[in-house]
N, C-alpha and C positions, 0 to 999 in steps of 0.2 A: 183554102187549105187551112188546116187547125193544127198546134201542136208545137214544140220547140222550134224557132226557124234556124236555117242553116247559118252556115258563115258568111256566105254572101248576102242573106237577107238581114242578118245583124248589122253587116257592116253598111249596107245601104239606109236602114233604119236609123243607125246612129249618126249618119252623115245627115239625114234629113231633119233629126232631132237638134242636131248643133247648129242648122242653119234657119229653125225656127224663131221667129221673132222674139218669144218668151224665153228661149234658152239665151239668146243674145243679150236681152235686157237683164235676165239674172246674172249673167256674167258666169255661167256654167257650161263645161264641155262634159259630153257622157261618152264614156267607152263603154261599148257592147262587147269587146273581143273575146271574153272569156267564154270558151265552150261549155261550162257548166250552167253558167246562168248568171254569173255575178256582173252586177252592174257598180259601175263607177262614175261618180259625178266629181269634178275637180273644179273649185273656184280658185282661180289665180291669175290677176290677183285679186286681193280683196280689195274692191272699192268703197268711197266714202258711204255710199249709199248701202253697202252692207253692214255698216256700223253702228253704234250707237246704244248696245244693250246695256241695259240700268245706266244710261248717261255716260258711258265709258266708251273708249276706242275698239270694245269687244264687239264682235258679231252679233246683230240683234237676233233674237230668240224668232222672230217671223221669218228671218231670212233662213235661218236653220231648220224650223218646221216646213218651210216650202220646198226646201233641197229634200227633206225626208220624203214628204210627199211624192216629189218626181221620182226618186230612187226607188222608192217602195212600187210606186205605180207602174214604173216600167219593168220593174223586176218582175212583177205579178203579170203582166202583159206579154212578157216573152214566154211565158209557161203555159200561156192559153192563145199564143199565135194565130192571129185570123179570128178572133173573137173580140168583141167587145169588153173592156174590163176598166173599173175604175176603183181608187182607193175610197175604202168603207170607214176603216177606222185606221189611226195613229195614235199610238202612245208614246211620247218623246220623255226623253229622261235627259235633263240637262246636268253635266256633272262638272263642268268647269269651263270659265270663259275662253271663248275662241279668240286668240290674237294671233299676231304676225301678219304673213302676207299672203298666206294660201291655207286653204282647208281640202280635204278629201272625204268623200262619203262612198262607203263601199255596202252594197244591199246583196243578201243572198235569199232565196227561198229556204223556208223551213217546213213547209208542207203544202203541196199541191192537189187540191181536191178539184172535183168538175165544177162546182160553182162558187167556190174561196180559193184563194191563194194566201198563205201566210208567209210574211216575210220580215227580216230583222236587217237592220241597217247601222252602222257605226260611223262617226263622223270623228275624224283624227284631224289634229291641227300638222303644222309644218315639222314640228319635231316628233310627230308621231303619237302624241299623247291623245288618249281617249278623252274628248271633251262631252260627247251626247252620244247616247243611243235611241233607238227606236224599233218597236214592234208594230207592224201593221197588218192589216188584211185588205185585199184585194176582193171585189166582188164581179163575177165573170158573169155576163148576160148571156142568155140563150140566142142572141143574134150572132149568125154566122161570120160575119165580116167585121173585123175591127177597123179603126178609123185610121187613114193614111197618116202619116207622121205630121204633115200640114195641119193637120185637123184637131190634133192633140190639144186640149185645153190644160196649157201648163198654168 
């Protein structure tokens, strides 16, 4: 099957992703409940291993880039469900330090084609301040079957 997943498929995929060892280590939870394909990742609480940006208590840029990679990749995959897809490009803009105890990243598709999915994501802190944004491209394989959530390389 290819195309956008049903509510049941999205719920099952989200549950499997949230049990994935990489997700557990990252400390993020994925929400795929939006019927239009919005992907939400929440880090709550921010842990000590997330911090250290510029030697401060701010979230480190590599953590932010990793969450964007995750959200952009899943956003693309949802729109070609059943086909292999992977992030080919990310353009991250760091706008302000991410402090506090939690943050959310929301990704949305901007254009879906046969071989590429373009997506955008925003990171907001607990006070809803925009701290970073990202544009990304997900490349779609001609392979007919995408990986199971357990096989995702997070």
